[in-house]
C-alpha positions as CSV (number, residue, x, y, z in Angstrom):
1,M,113.0,111.8,111.3
2,E,110.4,113.9,113.3
3,W,108.8,112.0,116.1
4,G,105.1,111.8,114.6
5,M,106.7,110.4,111.4
6,A,108.8,107.7,113.4
7,N,105.6,106.6,115.3
8,R,103.5,106.2,112.5
9,M,106.3,104.1,110.7
10,A,106.8,102.2,113.9
11,Q,102.9,101.4,114.1
12,L,103.1,100.0,110.6
13,I,107.1,98.3,110.4
14,K,107.1,96.4,113.6
15,S,110.5,95.8,116.0
16,D,111.4,93.0,113.7
17,G,111.9,95.3,110.7
18,H,108.6,93.5,108.9
19,A,105.3,94.1,108.1
20,L,101.9,92.2,106.8
21,F,99.5,94.5,105.4
22,L,95.9,93.6,104.4
23,P,94.6,95.6,101.5
24,V,90.9,95.8,101.3
25,D,90.3,98.8,99.1
26,H,89.9,96.9,95.8
27,G,86.2,98.3,95.8
28,Y,86.9,101.4,94.5
29,F,87.6,100.8,91.1
30,Q,86.2,96.9,90.9
31,G,83.0,97.3,93.2
32,P,81.5,94.6,95.0
33,T,84.6,92.1,95.0
34,R,84.1,88.2,94.9
35,K,84.4,87.2,99.0
36,L,84.6,91.2,99.8
37,E,81.1,91.9,99.1
38,E,80.8,92.2,102.7
39,P,83.9,94.1,103.9
40,R,82.8,93.6,107.7
41,K,82.6,90.0,107.7
42,T,85.6,89.6,105.5
43,L,87.9,91.9,107.7
44,E,86.8,90.3,111.4
45,P,88.4,87.5,111.6
46,L,91.2,88.4,109.6
47,L,92.3,92.0,111.5
48,P,94.0,90.0,114.7
49,Y,96.8,88.7,112.4
50,A,97.1,92.3,110.5
51,D,99.6,94.5,111.5
52,A,97.5,97.3,109.2
53,I,95.1,97.7,106.9
54,F,94.9,99.4,103.6
55,I,91.3,100.7,103.3
56,T,89.2,103.2,101.7
57,R,87.6,106.1,104.0
58,G,84.1,104.8,103.1
59,V,84.6,101.1,104.1
60,L,86.6,102.1,107.3
61,R,83.7,104.2,108.7
62,S,81.1,101.2,107.8
63,S,82.9,98.2,108.6
64,V,85.7,98.9,111.1
65,D,85.1,99.2,114.7
66,P,87.1,102.2,116.1
67,D,87.6,100.6,119.6
68,N,89.0,97.5,117.9
69,S,91.1,98.4,115.1
70,K,94.8,97.9,113.5
71,P,96.8,100.9,112.1
72,I,95.1,102.5,109.2
73,I,97.1,102.8,105.5
74,L,94.1,105.0,103.9
75,R,93.4,104.8,100.3
76,V,93.6,108.6,98.9
77,S,93.6,107.8,95.1
78,G,91.0,107.0,92.8
79,G,88.5,108.3,90.2
80,A,88.5,105.2,87.4
81,S,87.0,101.9,87.5
82,M,87.0,98.9,85.9
83,A,84.0,99.9,83.6
84,G,85.8,103.2,82.7
85,K,88.5,103.5,79.5
86,D,91.8,103.9,81.6
87,L,92.4,103.0,85.0
88,S,95.6,105.1,85.3
89,N,93.5,108.1,85.3
90,E,93.5,108.9,89.3
91,G,93.5,111.8,91.2
92,I,93.8,112.1,94.9
93,T,90.1,111.7,96.4
94,T,90.6,112.1,99.7
95,S,92.2,115.3,101.7
96,M,95.1,115.3,104.2
97,E,92.5,116.7,106.4
98,E,90.3,113.6,106.4
99,A,93.1,111.3,107.0
100,I,94.0,113.8,110.0
101,R,90.5,112.9,111.2
102,L,90.3,109.7,110.6
103,N,93.7,109.4,112.8
104,V,95.5,106.8,110.2
105,S,99.2,105.9,110.4
106,A,99.8,106.2,106.5
107,V,97.8,107.2,103.2
108,G,98.6,105.1,100.0
109,I,98.5,106.0,96.4
110,S,98.7,104.4,93.2
111,V,101.0,105.6,90.7
112,F,101.0,104.8,86.7
113,V,104.9,104.7,85.1
114,G,104.6,104.6,81.4
115,S,101.0,105.2,81.2
116,D,99.2,107.8,79.2
117,Y,98.6,109.3,82.8
118,E,102.4,108.9,84.1
119,K,102.7,112.5,84.5
120,E,99.4,113.3,86.6
121,S,100.2,110.0,88.7
122,L,103.5,110.8,89.8
123,L,102.6,114.8,90.5
124,N,99.9,113.5,92.6
125,L,102.1,111.6,94.5
126,S,104.5,114.5,94.8
127,K,102.0,116.7,95.9
128,L,100.3,113.9,98.2
129,V,104.2,113.4,99.8
130,D,104.6,117.3,100.8
131,E,101.1,117.3,102.1
132,G,101.9,113.9,104.7
133,E,105.4,115.2,105.4
134,K,103.6,118.6,106.6
135,Y,102.0,116.9,109.1
136,G,103.8,113.9,109.8
137,I,101.7,111.2,107.7
138,P,104.0,108.6,105.6
139,V,103.1,108.2,102.0
140,M,102.8,104.3,100.6
141,A,103.2,104.6,96.4
142,V,101.6,101.5,94.7
143,T,103.1,101.0,91.7
144,A,100.1,99.9,90.0
145,V,99.8,98.6,86.2
146,G,96.3,98.7,85.4
147,R,95.1,96.4,83.0
148,E,98.9,95.0,81.5
149,L,99.8,92.5,84.0
150,E,102.9,92.0,81.5
151,K,104.3,94.9,83.0
152,R,105.3,93.1,86.2
153,D,108.8,92.5,85.3
154,A,112.0,93.4,87.3
155,R,112.9,96.2,84.7
156,Y,109.9,98.0,84.9
157,L,109.3,97.5,88.4
158,A,112.6,98.6,89.7
159,L,111.9,101.5,87.4
160,A,108.5,102.7,89.2
161,S,109.6,101.7,92.7
162,R,112.9,103.8,92.1
163,I,111.0,106.8,91.0
164,A,108.4,106.5,93.8
165,A,111.0,106.7,96.7
166,E,112.9,109.6,94.6
167,L,109.6,111.5,94.9
168,G,109.4,110.6,98.5
169,A,107.5,107.8,99.2
170,R,107.9,106.3,102.8
171,V,107.0,103.0,101.6
172,V,106.6,101.5,98.2
173,K,104.1,98.5,97.4
174,T,105.1,96.6,94.2
175,Y,104.6,93.1,93.0
176,W,107.0,90.2,93.3
177,C,108.6,89.0,89.9
178,E,111.6,87.2,89.1
179,N,115.1,88.8,89.7
180,F,113.2,90.6,92.2
181,E,116.5,91.6,94.1
182,K,116.6,94.1,91.3
183,V,113.6,95.9,92.3
184,V,114.4,95.7,96.4
185,T,118.1,96.6,95.7
186,G,117.6,99.9,93.4
187,C,114.5,101.1,95.8
188,P,116.2,103.1,98.8
189,V,112.7,102.5,101.1
190,P,111.1,99.7,102.1
191,V,109.3,97.5,99.7
192,V,106.4,95.1,100.5
193,M,105.0,92.8,98.0
194,A,101.4,93.5,96.6
195,G,101.5,89.8,95.1
196,G,102.9,88.1,92.4
197,P,102.1,86.2,89.2
198,H,98.6,83.6,89.3
199,V,99.6,80.6,90.9
200,D,97.5,77.3,91.4
201,S,97.8,76.7,95.2
202,E,98.9,78.2,98.3
203,L,102.5,76.7,98.8
204,Q,103.1,78.7,95.4
205,V,102.0,81.9,97.4
206,F,104.0,81.1,100.1
207,E,107.0,80.1,97.9
208,F,106.7,83.8,96.5
209,V,106.5,85.5,99.8
210,W,109.2,83.5,101.1
211,D,111.6,84.3,97.9
212,G,110.8,88.2,98.0
213,M,111.5,88.1,102.0
214,Q,114.8,86.4,101.3
215,K,115.7,89.4,98.4
216,G,114.9,92.3,100.8
217,A,111.3,92.7,101.1
218,I,110.1,94.3,104.3
219,G,106.7,92.0,104.1
220,V,103.8,92.0,102.3
221,N,100.6,94.0,101.2
222,L,98.1,91.1,100.3
223,G,94.7,91.0,99.7
224,R,92.8,88.2,97.3
225,N,96.0,85.7,98.1
226,I,94.3,85.6,101.3
227,W,90.7,86.6,101.7
228,Q,89.9,84.5,98.2
229,N,91.4,81.5,99.6
230,D,88.4,79.3,101.3
231,F,90.4,79.3,104.6
232,P,91.7,82.9,104.8
233,V,92.6,82.7,108.4
234,A,94.4,79.9,107.9
235,M,96.3,81.6,105.2
236,M,96.7,84.5,107.0
237,K,98.4,83.0,109.7
238,A,100.9,80.7,107.6
239,I,101.6,84.0,105.6
240,R,102.6,85.3,108.6
241,A,104.5,82.8,110.2
242,I,107.1,83.9,107.1
243,I,106.8,87.3,107.4
244,H,107.6,87.1,111.3
245,E,108.9,83.9,112.1
246,N,111.2,82.9,109.1
247,A,109.1,80.0,108.2
248,T,109.8,78.2,104.9
249,P,106.9,77.5,102.4
250,E,106.7,73.8,103.5
251,E,107.0,75.3,107.4
252,A,103.9,77.5,106.2
253,Q,102.2,74.7,104.2
254,A,102.2,72.5,107.4
255,I,101.0,75.8,109.5
256,F,97.9,76.5,106.7
257,D,97.0,72.8,106.6
258,S,96.7,72.6,110.6
259,E,94.8,75.7,110.8
260,K,92.4,74.7,107.7
261,G,91.3,72.0,110.0
262,K,90.6,74.0,112.4
263,E,88.2,76.4,110.0
264,K,86.9,73.5,108.8
265,K,85.0,72.6,112.5
266,K,83.7,75.6,112.7
267,P,79.9,76.1,112.8
């Protein structure tokens, strides 16, 4: 691996081999998502605990200070919205030259395996990898499911993740699911978890994150489970403990409960 590529990967994946990515890119297709209406306010208290942030160029420029940042994974795909007919009809929205100008550590793109636009999204990934390899910038592929949440099973996610790796993605972001080890085992590049099923408690989040780590994921790329929580800093610290300190779900819950009390006291 060339020095530039290796250096950028080392910025993203820490010396313990694990990573906590914080995505705040949801607005590119959802608009002003709940609790992400003002990205700067959402980001600032969480930045100290993130290993990298996944973000669009517009929000990066408007909401992240260049002298107080973290490694950037730049969202470079888009072109569809919740108001449109098909979320899978995406293209590449940001050039590699722009990524270089923004000094990013990686770029990220969604692929929609099994959709009407499967071929286009996979060719977009391939073209992006070509450009990324030319300049030493890793590509993270996101195995998106659009509105079809029933696709979050091991058979589908293993297929999508493997295809993304075969086409050259250096990291794959995919959903946690039952039998998650099948997804990780079949993917020859690092896997980060995008999330899991809808859950009703923090402990359930900690449980699927811990399970995924035990089954081979290197970390998470969790957004709404963190910043839509009433106590986002407490949630971030608890998940960080699972990722980097091998905390159990119960230990993470104890951290969350302790930190929650501190957040309550803040004016």
